[in-house]
All heavy atoms as a GROMACS GRO file, in nm:
protein
  603
    1MET      N    1  -7.885   4.722  -0.156
    1MET     CA    2  -7.972   4.825  -0.085
    1MET      C    3  -7.899   4.956  -0.116
    1MET      O    4  -7.793   4.984  -0.093
    1MET     CB    5  -7.975   4.787   0.061
    1MET     CG    6  -8.057   4.869   0.138
    1MET     SD    7  -8.098   4.821   0.309
    1MET     CE    8  -7.953   4.737   0.365
    2ALA      N    9  -7.992   5.054  -0.159
    2ALA     CA   10  -7.943   5.180  -0.193
    2ALA      C   11  -8.007   5.282  -0.097
    2ALA      O   12  -8.117   5.265  -0.039
    2ALA     CB   13  -7.989   5.218  -0.339
    3PHE      N   14  -7.943   5.402  -0.090
    3PHE     CA   15  -7.983   5.498   0.021
    3PHE      C   16  -7.994   5.644  -0.042
    3PHE      O   17  -7.929   5.660  -0.143
    3PHE     CB   18  -7.885   5.505   0.137
    3PHE     CG   19  -7.864   5.365   0.199
    3PHE    CD1   20  -7.772   5.282   0.149
    3PHE    CD2   21  -7.936   5.338   0.314
    3PHE    CE1   22  -7.750   5.160   0.206
    3PHE    CE2   23  -7.921   5.205   0.360
    3PHE     CZ   24  -7.828   5.126   0.314
    4ASP      N   25  -8.065   5.729   0.033
    4ASP     CA   26  -8.071   5.877  -0.014
    4ASP      C   27  -7.968   5.954   0.067
    4ASP      O   28  -7.944   6.067   0.017
    4ASP     CB   29  -8.206   5.926   0.001
    4ASP     CG   30  -8.309   5.878  -0.104
    4ASP    OD1   31  -8.259   5.855  -0.214
    4ASP    OD2   32  -8.431   5.852  -0.065
    5SER      N   33  -7.906   5.897   0.164
    5SER     CA   34  -7.808   5.971   0.239
    5SER      C   35  -7.690   5.882   0.291
    5SER      O   36  -7.723   5.758   0.319
    5SER     CB   37  -7.871   6.044   0.359
    5SER     OG   38  -7.893   5.957   0.473
    6THR      N   39  -7.580   5.939   0.296
    6THR     CA   40  -7.461   5.858   0.337
    6THR      C   41  -7.475   5.830   0.495
    6THR      O   42  -7.442   5.708   0.525
    6THR     CB   43  -7.331   5.943   0.329
    6THR    OG1   44  -7.316   5.978   0.187
    6THR    CG2   45  -7.205   5.869   0.366
    7GLN      N   46  -7.536   5.912   0.572
    7GLN     CA   47  -7.560   5.886   0.697
    7GLN      C   48  -7.643   5.748   0.726
    7GLN      O   49  -7.609   5.679   0.816
    7GLN     CB   50  -7.636   6.006   0.771
    7GLN     CG   51  -7.663   5.986   0.925
    7GLN     CD   52  -7.752   6.107   0.979
    7GLN    OE1   53  -7.818   6.194   0.908
    7GLN    NE2   54  -7.774   6.106   1.102
    8GLN      N   55  -7.752   5.743   0.644
    8GLN     CA   56  -7.834   5.630   0.656
    8GLN      C   57  -7.752   5.493   0.611
    8GLN      O   58  -7.771   5.390   0.671
    8GLN     CB   59  -7.964   5.634   0.574
    8GLN     CG   60  -8.053   5.740   0.637
    8GLN     CD   61  -8.107   5.701   0.793
    8GLN    OE1   62  -8.152   5.590   0.807
    8GLN    NE2   63  -8.097   5.798   0.879
    9ALA      N   64  -7.679   5.503   0.505
    9ALA     CA   65  -7.591   5.384   0.464
    9ALA      C   66  -7.501   5.363   0.572
    9ALA      O   67  -7.484   5.226   0.596
    9ALA     CB   68  -7.522   5.442   0.334
   10LEU      N   69  -7.431   5.442   0.635
   10LEU     CA   70  -7.338   5.409   0.736
   10LEU      C   71  -7.411   5.348   0.860
   10LEU      O   72  -7.364   5.271   0.918
   10LEU     CB   73  -7.251   5.533   0.772
   10LEU     CG   74  -7.154   5.572   0.663
   10LEU    CD1   75  -7.088   5.704   0.709
   10LEU    CD2   76  -7.061   5.472   0.612
   11ARG      N   77  -7.533   5.407   0.887
   11ARG     CA   78  -7.614   5.353   1.005
   11ARG      C   79  -7.656   5.207   0.971
   11ARG      O   80  -7.651   5.118   1.062
   11ARG     CB   81  -7.731   5.431   1.025
   11ARG     CG   82  -7.814   5.405   1.130
   11ARG     CD   83  -7.918   5.508   1.170
   11ARG     NE   84  -8.016   5.461   1.264
   11ARG     CZ   85  -8.129   5.432   1.245
   11ARG    NH1   86  -8.198   5.460   1.120
   11ARG    NH2   87  -8.211   5.393   1.343
   12ALA      N   88  -7.700   5.186   0.848
   12ALA     CA   89  -7.738   5.047   0.815
   12ALA      C   90  -7.612   4.958   0.819
   12ALA      O   91  -7.632   4.839   0.866
   12ALA     CB   92  -7.800   5.042   0.684
   13GLU      N   93  -7.506   4.998   0.771
   13GLU     CA   94  -7.391   4.919   0.780
   13GLU      C   95  -7.363   4.877   0.922
   13GLU      O   96  -7.330   4.754   0.959
   13GLU     CB   97  -7.266   5.001   0.715
   13GLU     CG   98  -7.137   4.915   0.732
   13GLU     CD   99  -7.011   5.002   0.705
   13GLU    OE1  100  -7.015   5.123   0.718
   13GLU    OE2  101  -6.913   4.942   0.663
   14MET      N  102  -7.361   4.962   1.018
   14MET     CA  103  -7.346   4.936   1.166
   14MET      C  104  -7.438   4.844   1.208
   14MET      O  105  -7.400   4.742   1.282
   14MET     CB  106  -7.340   5.071   1.236
   14MET     CG  107  -7.310   5.051   1.388
   14MET     SD  108  -7.368   5.190   1.493
   14MET     CE  109  -7.542   5.190   1.453
   15LEU      N  110  -7.564   4.857   1.181
   15LEU     CA  111  -7.669   4.772   1.244
   15LEU      C  112  -7.657   4.636   1.176
   15LEU      O  113  -7.675   4.533   1.252
   15LEU     CB  114  -7.810   4.834   1.209
   15LEU     CG  115  -7.846   4.956   1.283
   15LEU    CD1  116  -7.963   5.022   1.219
   15LEU    CD2  117  -7.876   4.943   1.422
   16LEU      N  118  -7.639   4.623   1.052
   16LEU     CA  119  -7.612   4.491   0.984
   16LEU      C  120  -7.494   4.416   1.045
   16LEU      O  121  -7.501   4.304   1.055
   16LEU     CB  122  -7.620   4.498   0.846
   16LEU     CG  123  -7.752   4.556   0.779
   16LEU    CD1  124  -7.747   4.584   0.630
   16LEU    CD2  125  -7.875   4.450   0.811
   17GLU      N  126  -7.393   4.494   1.056
   17GLU     CA  127  -7.262   4.423   1.098
   17GLU      C  128  -7.287   4.365   1.238
   17GLU      O  129  -7.244   4.272   1.291
   17GLU     CB  130  -7.144   4.518   1.096
   17GLU     CG  131  -7.096   4.532   0.964
   17GLU     CD  132  -6.977   4.626   0.952
   17GLU    OE1  133  -6.948   4.706   1.048
   17GLU    OE2  134  -6.899   4.626   0.847
   18TYR      N  135  -7.355   4.458   1.330
   18TYR     CA  136  -7.393   4.404   1.464
   18TYR      C  137  -7.469   4.289   1.464
   18TYR      O  138  -7.457   4.211   1.558
   18TYR     CB  139  -7.456   4.529   1.540
   18TYR     CG  140  -7.486   4.506   1.679
   18TYR    CD1  141  -7.385   4.505   1.786
   18TYR    CD2  142  -7.615   4.471   1.725
   18TYR    CE1  143  -7.415   4.482   1.910
   18TYR    CE2  144  -7.642   4.446   1.853
   18TYR     CZ  145  -7.538   4.438   1.950
   18TYR     OH  146  -7.570   4.420   2.080
   19ALA      N  147  -7.564   4.283   1.370
   19ALA     CA  148  -7.650   4.157   1.359
   19ALA      C  149  -7.578   4.046   1.291
   19ALA      O  150  -7.633   3.940   1.269
   19ALA     CB  151  -7.776   4.200   1.287
   20GLU      N  152  -7.444   4.061   1.258
   20GLU     CA  153  -7.360   3.956   1.196
   20GLU      C  154  -7.413   3.914   1.063
   20GLU      O  155  -7.400   3.800   1.018
   20GLU     CB  156  -7.341   3.835   1.290
   20GLU     CG  157  -7.269   3.875   1.416
   20GLU     CD  158  -7.247   3.765   1.512
   20GLU    OE1  159  -7.275   3.643   1.474
   20GLU    OE2  160  -7.178   3.784   1.606
   21VAL      N  161  -7.470   4.014   0.978
   21VAL     CA  162  -7.501   3.999   0.845
   21VAL      C  163  -7.381   4.016   0.771
   21VAL      O  164  -7.320   4.137   0.775
   21VAL     CB  165  -7.630   4.084   0.801
   21VAL    CG1  166  -7.653   4.074   0.653
   21VAL    CG2  167  -7.761   4.056   0.881
   22GLU      N  168  -7.356   3.926   0.678
   22GLU     CA  169  -7.238   3.955   0.580
   22GLU      C  170  -7.278   4.061   0.486
   22GLU      O  171  -7.366   4.035   0.404
   22GLU     CB  172  -7.205   3.816   0.518
   22GLU     CG  173  -7.075   3.829   0.429
   22GLU     CD  174  -7.045   3.694   0.355
   22GLU    OE1  175  -7.074   3.580   0.413
   22GLU    OE2  176  -7.002   3.701   0.241
   23ILE      N  177  -7.200   4.162   0.479
   23ILE     CA  178  -7.232   4.272   0.393
   23ILE      C  179  -7.106   4.332   0.311
   23ILE      O  180  -6.991   4.299   0.366
   23ILE     CB  181  -7.286   4.394   0.464
   23ILE    CG1  182  -7.186   4.451   0.565
   23ILE    CG2  183  -7.430   4.354   0.523
   23ILE    CD1  184  -7.237   4.582   0.624
   24ASP      N  185  -7.131   4.398   0.208
   24ASP     CA  186  -7.019   4.463   0.139
   24ASP      C  187  -7.071   4.608   0.096
   24ASP      O  188  -7.168   4.609   0.039
   24ASP     CB  189  -6.992   4.385   0.008
   24ASP     CG  190  -6.879   4.441  -0.072
   24ASP    OD1  191  -6.796   4.507  -0.016
   24ASP    OD2  192  -6.881   4.417  -0.201
   25LEU      N  193  -6.994   4.710   0.152
   25LEU     CA  194  -7.023   4.837   0.113
   25LEU      C  195  -6.969   4.872  -0.004
   25LEU      O  196  -6.837   4.853  -0.033
   25LEU     CB  197  -6.980   4.933   0.230
   25LEU     CG  198  -7.020   5.080   0.231
   25LEU    CD1  199  -7.183   5.071   0.267
   25LEU    CD2  200  -6.959   5.147   0.347
   26PHE      N  201  -7.028   4.918  -0.116
   26PHE     CA  202  -6.974   4.956  -0.252
   26PHE      C  203  -7.043   5.067  -0.311
   26PHE      O  204  -7.147   5.108  -0.275
   26PHE     CB  205  -6.977   4.824  -0.337
   26PHE     CG  206  -7.119   4.784  -0.373
   26PHE    CD1  207  -7.154   4.811  -0.513
   26PHE    CD2  208  -7.216   4.737  -0.293
   26PHE    CE1  209  -7.282   4.774  -0.566
   26PHE    CE2  210  -7.338   4.706  -0.337
   26PHE     CZ  211  -7.374   4.725  -0.476
   27PRO      N  212  -6.979   5.127  -0.421
   27PRO     CA  213  -7.057   5.234  -0.490
   27PRO      C  214  -7.190   5.195  -0.555
   27PRO      O  215  -7.194   5.082  -0.604
   27PRO     CB  216  -6.956   5.270  -0.601
   27PRO     CG  217  -6.816   5.215  -0.566
   27PRO     CD  218  -6.858   5.085  -0.485
   28THR      N  219  -7.283   5.283  -0.541
   28THR     CA  220  -7.416   5.253  -0.595
   28THR      C  221  -7.402   5.234  -0.749
   28THR      O  222  -7.344   5.328  -0.812
   28THR     CB  223  -7.518   5.369  -0.560
   28THR    OG1  224  -7.519   5.387  -0.414
   28THR    CG2  225  -7.650   5.344  -0.619
   29PRO      N  226  -7.461   5.128  -0.814
   29PRO     CA  227  -7.448   5.115  -0.948
   29PRO      C  228  -7.520   5.233  -1.025
   29PRO      O  229  -7.621   5.288  -0.962
   29PRO     CB  230  -7.532   4.980  -0.972
   29PRO     CG  231  -7.521   4.914  -0.840
   29PRO     CD  232  -7.527   5.024  -0.736
   30LYS      N  233  -7.474   5.270  -1.138
   30LYS     CA  234  -7.521   5.382  -1.208
   30LYS      C  235  -7.665   5.345  -1.256
   30LYS      O  236  -7.748   5.452  -1.290
   30LYS     CB  237  -7.440   5.407  -1.332
   30LYS     CG  238  -7.418   5.308  -1.435
   30LYS     CD  239  -7.328   5.350  -1.550
   30LYS     CE  240  -7.304   5.223  -1.634
   30LYS     NZ  241  -7.216   5.252  -1.737
   31GLU      N  242  -7.706   5.223  -1.272
   31GLU     CA  243  -7.845   5.194  -1.308
   31GLU      C  244  -7.941   5.232  -1.195
   31GLU      O  245  -8.062   5.228  -1.230
   31GLU     CB  246  -7.856   5.041  -1.346
   31GLU     CG  247  -7.764   5.006  -1.459
   31GLU     CD  248  -7.627   4.953  -1.417
   31GLU    OE1  249  -7.584   4.975  -1.294
   31GLU    OE2  250  -7.552   4.918  -1.506
   32ILE      N  251  -7.899   5.243  -1.071
   32ILE     CA  252  -7.992   5.266  -0.981
   32ILE      C  253  -7.975   5.424  -0.929
   32ILE      O  254  -7.869   5.467  -0.896
   32ILE     CB  255  -7.954   5.191  -0.850
   32ILE    CG1  256  -7.975   5.036  -0.870
   32ILE    CG2  257  -8.037   5.218  -0.723
   32ILE    CD1  258  -7.925   4.953  -0.772
   33THR      N  259  -8.093   5.495  -0.941
   33THR     CA  260  -8.089   5.636  -0.911
   33THR      C  261  -8.102   5.646  -0.751
   33THR      O  262  -8.208   5.604  -0.704
   33THR     CB  263  -8.204   5.708  -0.974
   33THR    OG1  264  -8.183   5.683  -1.117
   33THR    CG2  265  -8.195   5.856  -0.940
   34ALA      N  266  -8.001   5.709  -0.695
   34ALA     CA  267  -8.013   5.725  -0.545
   34ALA      C  268  -7.944   5.853  -0.505
   34ALA      O  269  -7.853   5.893  -0.582
   34ALA     CB  270  -7.951   5.609  -0.477
   35GLY      N  271  -7.967   5.910  -0.390
   35GLY     CA  272  -7.898   6.038  -0.356
   35GLY      C  273  -7.777   6.010  -0.279
   35GLY      O  274  -7.704   6.098  -0.244
   36CYS      N  275  -7.729   5.887  -0.259
   36CYS     CA  276  -7.605   5.845  -0.198
   36CYS      C  277  -7.528   5.759  -0.294
   36CYS      O  278  -7.576   5.680  -0.358
   36CYS     CB  279  -7.653   5.774  -0.076
   36CYS     SG  280  -7.500   5.710   0.022
   37ALA      N  281  -7.398   5.782  -0.287
   37ALA     CA  282  -7.306   5.709  -0.369
   37ALA      C  283  -7.263   5.576  -0.304
   37ALA      O  284  -7.214   5.487  -0.380
   37ALA     CB  285  -7.175   5.786  -0.398
   38LEU      N  286  -7.318   5.538  -0.196
   38LEU     CA  287  -7.285   5.416  -0.132
   38LEU      C  288  -7.400   5.324  -0.127
   38LEU      O  289  -7.519   5.355  -0.098
   38LEU     CB  290  -7.237   5.436   0.020
   38LEU     CG  291  -7.116   5.499   0.034
   38LEU    CD1  292  -7.090   5.534   0.173
   38LEU    CD2  293  -7.003   5.426  -0.016
   39SER      N  294  -7.386   5.196  -0.151
   39SER     CA  295  -7.485   5.092  -0.132
   39SER      C  296  -7.428   4.973  -0.048
   39SER      O  297  -7.311   4.965  -0.033
   39SER     CB  298  -7.530   5.038  -0.275
   39SER     OG  299  -7.605   5.128  -0.338
   40ILE      N  300  -7.518   4.880  -0.009
   40ILE     CA  301  -7.484   4.780   0.071
   40ILE      C  302  -7.534   4.647  -0.002
   40ILE      O  303  -7.640   4.640  -0.043
   40ILE     CB  304  -7.534   4.770   0.213
   40ILE    CG1  305  -7.480   4.885   0.288
   40ILE    CG2  306  -7.525   4.635   0.283
   40ILE    CD1  307  -7.533   4.905   0.438
   41ARG      N  308  -7.429   4.560  -0.021
   41ARG     CA  309  -7.469   4.429  -0.081
   41ARG      C  310  -7.475   4.321   0.022
   41ARG      O  311  -7.372   4.337   0.118
   41ARG     CB  312  -7.364   4.392  -0.189
   41ARG     CG  313  -7.383   4.268  -0.261
   41ARG     CD  314  -7.286   4.237  -0.371
   41ARG     NE  315  -7.255   4.365  -0.443
   41ARG     CZ  316  -7.147   4.388  -0.511
   41ARG    NH1  317  -7.044   4.296  -0.513
   41ARG    NH2  318  -7.115   4.505  -0.569
   42PHE      N  319  -7.559   4.230   0.013
   42PHE     CA  320  -7.581   4.113   0.114
   42PHE      C  321  -7.626   3.994   0.046
   42PHE      O  322  -7.699   4.007  -0.060
   42PHE     CB  323  -7.658   4.162   0.243
   42PHE     CG  324  -7.811   4.200   0.194
   42PHE    CD1  325  -7.905   4.115   0.188
   42PHE    CD2  326  -7.825   4.342   0.168
   42PHE    CE1  327  -8.030   4.156   0.154
   42PHE    CE2  328  -7.949   4.378   0.138
   42PHE     CZ  329  -8.054   4.291   0.131
   43PRO      N  330  -7.608   3.884   0.113
   43PRO     CA  331  -7.663   3.750   0.046
   43PRO      C  332  -7.808   3.754   0.050
   43PRO      O  333  -7.880   3.801   0.144
   43PRO     CB  334  -7.594   3.641   0.145
   43PRO     CG  335  -7.492   3.708   0.215
   43PRO     CD  336  -7.523   3.851   0.232
   44HIS      N  337  -7.882   3.698  -0.060
   44HIS     CA  338  -8.017   3.701  -0.072
   44HIS      C  339  -8.079   3.628   0.046
   44HIS      O  340  -8.191   3.669   0.096
   44HIS     CB  341  -8.053   3.620  -0.202
   44HIS     CG  342  -8.205   3.632  -0.230
   44HIS    ND1  343  -8.270   3.738  -0.256
   44HIS    CD2  344  -8.294   3.528  -0.212
   44HIS    CE1  345  -8.396   3.716  -0.275
   44HIS    NE2  346  -8.427   3.577  -0.240
   45GLU      N  347  -8.013   3.519   0.112
   45GLU     CA  348  -8.072   3.450   0.215
   45GLU      C  349  -8.085   3.536   0.350
   45GLU      O  350  -8.147   3.491   0.434
   45GLU     CB  351  -7.996   3.309   0.248
   45GLU     CG  352  -7.850   3.334   0.275
   45GLU     CD  353  -7.766   3.318   0.148
   45GLU    OE1  354  -7.822   3.316   0.021
   45GLU    OE2  355  -7.643   3.318   0.156
   46SER      N  356  -8.018   3.647   0.338
   46SER     CA  357  -8.018   3.747   0.458
   46SER      C  358  -8.122   3.843   0.444
   46SER      O  359  -8.151   3.921   0.538
   46SER     CB  360  -7.885   3.809   0.482
   46SER     OG  361  -7.789   3.722   0.504
   47LEU      N  362  -8.197   3.838   0.329
   47LEU     CA  363  -8.310   3.932   0.307
   47LEU      C  364  -8.411   3.955   0.432
   47LEU      O  365  -8.452   4.059   0.464
   47LEU     CB  366  -8.385   3.914   0.172
   47LEU     CG  367  -8.493   4.004   0.137
   47LEU    CD1  368  -8.433   4.156   0.120
   47LEU    CD2  369  -8.550   3.957   0.007
   48PRO      N  370  -8.462   3.837   0.480
   48PRO     CA  371  -8.563   3.852   0.578
   48PRO      C  372  -8.499   3.929   0.713
   48PRO      O  373  -8.565   4.011   0.765
   48PRO     CB  374  -8.599   3.709   0.627
   48PRO     CG  375  -8.576   3.634   0.514
   48PRO     CD  376  -8.455   3.695   0.445
   49VAL      N  377  -8.375   3.909   0.739
   49VAL     CA  378  -8.317   3.971   0.858
   49VAL      C  379  -8.287   4.113   0.828
   49VAL      O  380  -8.323   4.193   0.916
   49VAL     CB  381  -8.172   3.899   0.885
   49VAL    CG1  382  -8.108   3.977   0.994
   49VAL    CG2  383  -8.202   3.761   0.928
   50VAL      N  384  -8.254   4.138   0.715
   50VAL     CA  385  -8.217   4.285   0.666
   50VAL      C  386  -8.347   4.355   0.672
   50VAL      O  387  -8.354   4.467   0.726
   50VAL     CB  388  -8.162   4.288   0.523
   50VAL    CG1  389  -8.154   4.425   0.460
   50VAL    CG2  390  -8.031   4.227   0.537
   51LYS      N  391  -8.464   4.310   0.612
   51LYS     CA  392  -8.588   4.373   0.623
   51LYS      C  393  -8.640   4.391   0.765
   51LYS      O  394  -8.688   4.514   0.792
   51LYS     CB  395  -8.698   4.299   0.552
   51LYS     CG  396  -8.689   4.291   0.404
   51LYS     CD  397  -8.803   4.214   0.338
   51LYS     CE  398  -8.816   4.212   0.193
   51LYS     NZ  399  -8.930   4.146   0.136
   52ASP      N  400  -8.614   4.296   0.855
   52ASP     CA  401  -8.665   4.330   0.996
   52ASP      C  402  -8.577   4.439   1.043
   52ASP      O  403  -8.634   4.517   1.133
   52ASP     CB  404  -8.640   4.197   1.063
   52ASP     CG  405  -8.749   4.095   1.047
   52ASP    OD1  406  -8.846   4.123   0.985
   52ASP    OD2  407  -8.706   3.967   1.077
   53ILE      N  408  -8.450   4.447   1.023
   53ILE     CA  409  -8.360   4.544   1.088
   53ILE      C  410  -8.395   4.680   1.033
   53ILE      O  411  -8.414   4.784   1.100
   53ILE     CB  412  -8.211   4.519   1.067
   53ILE    CG1  413  -8.168   4.402   1.144
   53ILE    CG2  414  -8.124   4.629   1.103
   53ILE    CD1  415  -8.038   4.332   1.121
   54ILE      N  416  -8.422   4.691   0.907
   54ILE     CA  417  -8.452   4.813   0.836
   54ILE      C  418  -8.582   4.875   0.904
   54ILE      O  419  -8.592   4.989   0.930
   54ILE     CB  420  -8.464   4.793   0.690
   54ILE    CG1  421  -8.333   4.763   0.621
   54ILE    CG2  422  -8.526   4.934   0.609
   54ILE    CD1  423  -8.224   4.858   0.658
   55ALA      N  424  -8.683   4.784   0.916
   55ALA     CA  425  -8.812   4.823   0.963
   55ALA      C  426  -8.803   4.859   1.116
   55ALA      O  427  -8.853   4.970   1.154
   55ALA     CB  428  -8.918   4.715   0.944
   56SER      N  429  -8.745   4.770   1.201
   56SER     CA  430  -8.753   4.793   1.343
   56SER      C  431  -8.652   4.913   1.380
   56SER      O  432  -8.690   4.971   1.481
   56SER     CB  433  -8.693   4.666   1.419
   56SER     OG  434  -8.563   4.642   1.383
   57GLU      N  435  -8.556   4.946   1.307
   57GLU     CA  436  -8.464   5.048   1.342
   57GLU      C  437  -8.500   5.185   1.264
   57GLU      O  438  -8.428   5.275   1.257
   57GLU     CB  439  -8.321   5.012   1.314
   57GLU     CG  440  -8.269   4.912   1.407
   57GLU     CD  441  -8.278   4.939   1.556
   57GLU    OE1  442  -8.254   5.060   1.584
   57GLU    OE2  443  -8.298   4.857   1.630
   58SER      N  444  -8.613   5.170   1.175
   58SER     CA  445  -8.645   5.288   1.094
   58SER      C  446  -8.535   5.348   1.014
   58SER      O  447  -8.516   5.476   1.006
   58SER     CB  448  -8.699   5.401   1.177
   58SER     OG  449  -8.816   5.341   1.260
   59VAL      N  450  -8.464   5.260   0.936
   59VAL     CA  451  -8.360   5.305   0.840
   59VAL      C  452  -8.433   5.348   0.731
   59VAL      O  453  -8.508   5.277   0.665
   59VAL     CB  454  -8.250   5.194   0.832
   59VAL    CG1  455  -8.151   5.244   0.734
   59VAL    CG2  456  -8.196   5.144   0.951
   60GLU      N  457  -8.386   5.470   0.673
   60GLU     CA  458  -8.441   5.525   0.551
   60GLU      C  459  -8.355   5.474   0.436
   60GLU      O  460  -8.235   5.506   0.424
   60GLU     CB  461  -8.444   5.675   0.554
   60GLU     CG  462  -8.530   5.730   0.658
   60GLU     CD  463  -8.522   5.884   0.677
   60GLU    OE1  464  -8.481   5.947   0.587
   60GLU    OE2  465  -8.542   5.922   0.782
   61ILE      N  466  -8.421   5.402   0.349
   61ILE     CA  467  -8.352   5.349   0.227
   61ILE      C  468  -8.433   5.392   0.095
   61ILE      O  469  -8.545   5.426   0.102
   61ILE     CB  470  -8.337   5.194   0.218
   61ILE    CG1  471  -8.477   5.129   0.229
   61ILE    CG2  472  -8.267   5.144   0.357
   61ILE    CD1  473  -8.479   4.976   0.200
   62ARG      N  474  -8.357   5.391  -0.017
   62ARG     CA  475  -8.406   5.412  -0.142
   62ARG      C  476  -8.480   5.296  -0.194
   62ARG      O  477  -8.589   5.293  -0.245
   62ARG     CB  478  -8.311   5.465  -0.240
   62ARG     CG  479  -8.337   5.458  -0.385
   62ARG     CD  480  -8.442   5.561  -0.415
   62ARG     NE  481  -8.381   5.687  -0.406
   62ARG     CZ  482  -8.437   5.806  -0.454
   62ARG    NH1  483  -8.551   5.790  -0.516
   62ARG    NH2  484  -8.381   5.912  -0.443
   63GLY      N  485  -8.427   5.175  -0.170
   63GLY     CA  486  -8.478   5.046  -0.206
   63GLY      C  487  -8.384   4.938  -0.194
   63GLY      O  488  -8.261   4.961  -0.173
   64ILE      N  489  -8.427   4.817  -0.211
   64ILE     CA  490  -8.354   4.689  -0.208
   64ILE      C  491  -8.362   4.650  -0.351
   64ILE      O  492  -8.474   4.631  -0.404
   64ILE     CB  493  -8.395   4.596  -0.110
   64ILE    CG1  494  -8.377   4.648   0.035
   64ILE    CG2  495  -8.313   4.466  -0.132
   64ILE    CD1  496  -8.424   4.556   0.143
   65TYR      N  497  -8.254   4.614  -0.418
   65TYR     CA  498  -8.247   4.567  -0.547
   65TYR      C  499  -8.180   4.430  -0.571
   65TYR      O  500  -8.092   4.398  -0.493
   65TYR     CB  501  -8.182   4.673  -0.648
   65TYR     CG  502  -8.249   4.812  -0.629
   65TYR    CD1  503  -8.211   4.889  -0.526
   65TYR    CD2  504  -8.348   4.850  -0.712
   65TYR    CE1  505  -8.274   5.022  -0.517
   65TYR    CE2  506  -8.407   4.962  -0.702
   65TYR     CZ  507  -8.372   5.054  -0.605
   65TYR     OH  508  -8.429   5.181  -0.591
   66SER      N  509  -8.228   4.361  -0.666
   66SER     CA  510  -8.164   4.231  -0.694
   66SER      C  511  -8.109   4.242  -0.847
   66SER      O  512  -8.176   4.287  -0.937
   66SER     CB  513  -8.272   4.111  -0.698
   66SER     OG  514  -8.215   3.997  -0.729
   67ARG      N  515  -7.995   4.186  -0.858
   67ARG     CA  516  -7.923   4.193  -1.004
   67ARG      C  517  -7.997   4.088  -1.086
   67ARG      O  518  -8.008   3.980  -1.052
   67ARG     CB  519  -7.780   4.165  -0.977
   67ARG     CG  520  -7.708   4.171  -1.104
   67ARG     CD  521  -7.590   4.247  -1.108
   67ARG     NE  522  -7.536   4.265  -1.239
   67ARG     CZ  523  -7.467   4.369  -1.275
   67ARG    NH1  524  -7.455   4.463  -1.190
   67ARG    NH2  525  -7.428   4.392  -1.395
   68ARG      N  526  -8.033   4.137  -1.204
   68ARG     CA  527  -8.102   4.058  -1.298
   68ARG      C  528  -8.035   4.075  -1.427
   68ARG      O  529  -8.054   4.184  -1.502
   68ARG     CB  530  -8.245   4.087  -1.320
   68ARG     CG  531  -8.334   4.058  -1.189
   68ARG     CD  532  -8.364   3.914  -1.163
   68ARG     NE  533  -8.445   3.886  -1.047
   68ARG     CZ  534  -8.410   3.807  -0.955
   68ARG    NH1  535  -8.306   3.732  -0.955
   68ARG    NH2  536  -8.492   3.796  -0.856
   69GLY      N  537  -7.943   3.996  -1.475
   69GLY     CA  538  -7.877   4.014  -1.594
   69GLY      C  539  -7.788   4.135  -1.605
   69GLY      O  540  -7.710   4.146  -1.524
   70ILE      N  541  -7.816   4.223  -1.687
   70ILE     CA  542  -7.739   4.338  -1.688
   70ILE      C  543  -7.794   4.463  -1.606
   70ILE      O  544  -7.748   4.575  -1.602
   70ILE     CB  545  -7.708   4.408  -1.833
   70ILE    CG1  546  -7.836   4.421  -1.905
   70ILE    CG2  547  -7.616   4.300  -1.904
   70ILE    CD1  548  -7.826   4.488  -2.046
   71GLY      N  549  -7.919   4.440  -1.552
   71GLY     CA  550  -7.994   4.545  -1.483
   71GLY      C  551  -8.029   4.499  -1.338
   71GLY      O  552  -7.979   4.402  -1.284
   72TYR      N  553  -8.115   4.574  -1.267
   72TYR     CA  554  -8.158   4.554  -1.142
   72TYR      C  555  -8.305   4.558  -1.126
   72TYR      O  556  -8.376   4.635  -1.186
   72TYR     CB  557  -8.098   4.658  -1.045
   72TYR     CG  558  -7.952   4.643  -1.022
   72TYR    CD1  559  -7.866   4.708  -1.117
   72TYR    CD2  560  -7.894   4.573  -0.930
   72TYR    CE1  561  -7.725   4.695  -1.103
   72TYR    CE2  562  -7.759   4.558  -0.911
   72TYR     CZ  563  -7.678   4.614  -1.001
   72TYR     OH  564  -7.535   4.614  -0.996
   73ASP      N  565  -8.369   4.463  -1.047
   73ASP     CA  566  -8.516   4.468  -1.016
   73ASP      C  567  -8.538   4.512  -0.881
   73ASP      O  568  -8.449   4.475  -0.778
   73ASP     CB  569  -8.567   4.319  -1.028
   73ASP     CG  570  -8.570   4.279  -1.171
   73ASP    OD1  571  -8.584   4.371  -1.265
   73ASP    OD2  572  -8.578   4.160  -1.196
   74SER      N  573  -8.631   4.594  -0.846
   74SER     CA  574  -8.664   4.634  -0.719
   74SER      C  575  -8.734   4.523  -0.645
   74SER      O  576  -8.818   4.457  -0.693
   74SER     CB  577  -8.752   4.764  -0.720
   74SER     OG  578  -8.786   4.792  -0.595
   75ILE      N  579  -8.686   4.505  -0.514
   75ILE     CA  580  -8.763   4.408  -0.419
   75ILE      C  581  -8.865   4.474  -0.338
   75ILE      O  582  -8.820   4.573  -0.276
   75ILE     CB  583  -8.655   4.328  -0.344
   75ILE    CG1  584  -8.558   4.258  -0.439
   75ILE    CG2  585  -8.722   4.241  -0.247
   75ILE    CD1  586  -8.447   4.188  -0.363
   76LYS      N  587  -8.987   4.427  -0.331
   76LYS     CA  588  -9.082   4.496  -0.249
   76LYS      C  589  -9.050   4.475  -0.105
   76LYS      O  590  -9.017   4.361  -0.063
   76LYS     CB  591  -9.220   4.436  -0.276
   76LYS     CG  592  -9.271   4.483  -0.413
   76LYS     CD  593  -9.413   4.440  -0.440
   76LYS     CE  594  -9.443   4.469  -0.573
   76LYS     NZ  595  -9.586   4.488  -0.591
   77LEU      N  596  -9.071   4.575  -0.034
   77LEU     CA  597  -9.053   4.570   0.111
   77LEU      C  598  -9.189   4.532   0.179
   77LEU      O  599  -9.229   4.497   0.261
   77LEU     CB  600  -8.996   4.699   0.175
   77LEU     CG  601  -8.861   4.743   0.118
   77LEU    CD1  602  -8.826   4.871   0.166
   77LEU    CD2  603  -8.753   4.648   0.157
   0.00000   0.00000   0.00000
């Protein structure tokens, strides 16, 4: 999951950790254009919970992406 601001990335990190979603904060891959250098990685099976938290807490994100070979595909929200 990529963000346009560091504030939103850190907010999402806090919310997801509170919800006990296993996450990893890491540098945004160069293949993903975003305004923030931080992204959050999480297990695919956590996607429904992550989507619910993002929507219910109005977290502003650039998008959610899935690794496909050497690139990334955008996941529809």
